[in-house]
C-alpha positions as CSV (number, residue, x, y, z in Angstrom):
1,M,-7.5,13.0,3.7
2,T,-5.6,10.2,5.3
3,T,-7.9,7.6,3.7
4,A,-7.2,9.2,0.3
5,L,-3.4,9.0,1.0
6,M,-3.7,5.3,1.8
7,L,-5.9,4.6,-1.2
8,M,-3.5,6.5,-3.5
9,G,-0.5,4.6,-2.0
10,G,-2.3,1.3,-2.4
11,L,-2.9,2.1,-6.0
12,L,0.7,3.0,-6.6
13,V,1.9,-0.2,-4.9
14,L,-0.6,-2.3,-7.0
15,I,0.5,-0.6,-10.3
16,G,4.2,-1.0,-9.6
17,G,3.7,-4.6,-8.5
18,I,1.8,-5.4,-11.7
19,I,4.5,-3.8,-13.9
20,I,7.2,-5.9,-12.1
21,A,5.2,-9.1,-12.4
22,I,4.7,-8.5,-16.1
23,A,8.4,-7.9,-16.6
24,A,9.1,-11.1,-14.6
25,F,6.7,-13.2,-16.7
26,Q,8.4,-11.8,-19.8
27,E,11.7,-13.0,-18.5
28,S,10.4,-16.5,-17.7
29,F,7.4,-18.2,-16.3
30,V,9.3,-19.3,-13.2
31,W,10.4,-15.7,-12.4
32,G,6.8,-14.5,-12.9
33,L,5.3,-17.2,-10.7
34,G,7.9,-16.6,-8.0
35,V,7.2,-12.8,-8.0
36,V,3.5,-13.3,-7.8
37,V,3.5,-16.2,-5.2
38,F,6.5,-15.4,-3.1
39,P,7.0,-11.7,-2.3
40,P,10.7,-11.8,-1.4
41,A,11.3,-13.1,-4.9
42,M,10.1,-9.7,-6.1
43,L,13.0,-8.0,-4.3
44,V,15.5,-10.5,-5.8
45,Y,14.1,-10.0,-9.2
46,V,14.1,-6.2,-8.9
47,F,17.7,-6.0,-7.8
48,S,18.9,-8.6,-10.3
49,H,17.1,-6.7,-13.1
50,W,17.5,-3.2,-11.8
51,E,17.7,-1.3,-15.1
52,D,14.3,-2.8,-16.2
53,T,12.5,-2.5,-13.0
54,R,13.7,0.6,-11.2
55,K,10.8,2.9,-12.2
56,A,8.2,0.3,-11.2
57,F,10.1,-0.3,-7.9
58,A,10.0,3.5,-7.3
59,L,6.2,3.4,-7.7
60,V,6.1,0.7,-5.1
61,I,8.3,2.6,-2.7
62,A,6.3,5.9,-3.3
63,G,3.1,4.0,-2.6
64,A,4.4,2.5,0.6
65,V,5.5,6.0,1.8
66,L,2.0,7.3,1.1
67,I,0.4,4.4,3.0
68,I,2.7,5.0,6.0
69,A,2.0,8.7,5.9
70,G,-1.7,8.0,5.9
71,V,-1.5,5.7,8.8
72,M,0.7,8.1,10.8
73,L,-1.6,11.0,10.1
74,G,-4.8,9.2,11.3
75,G,-5.0,5.7,10.0
76,G,-8.4,6.0,8.2
77,R,-10.2,7.5,11.2
78,E,-12.5,9.4,8.8
79,A,-13.8,6.1,7.5
80,Q,-14.6,4.9,11.0
81,N,-15.7,8.2,12.4
82,L,-13.6,7.7,15.5
83,P,-12.4,10.5,17.7
84,G,-8.7,11.3,17.7
85,P,-6.5,11.5,20.8
86,G,-7.9,14.2,23.1
87,E,-11.1,14.6,21.1
88,R,-14.6,14.0,22.4
89,P,-16.8,11.5,20.5
90,R,-19.0,13.2,18.0
91,G,-22.6,12.4,17.3
92,R,-25.3,11.0,19.5
93,Q,-24.2,9.3,22.7
94,M,-25.7,5.9,23.6
95,E,-28.1,6.2,26.5
96,I,-28.0,3.6,29.2
97,P,-31.5,2.8,30.6
98,D,-32.0,2.8,34.4
């Protein structure tokens, strides 16, 4: 479940970022290049063009919240099959020869 949260969050961040980048390129090539190459420029662009970018920025924030929730709830432990705190390792144990 935590991996699904993080993947969904990453997808939302990606979609929101692409929408913001498209809007920035429509404004000017310099804005678009700045948004794609220099991430703080995205924040400057979003806040200076708030009416046009607020929905896309909301997608980015929602995605970031999902990613953080996924990390806090387990951090992709299912993908690595690692035991959680207080859990015993599952599966076959490695045997050390004498």
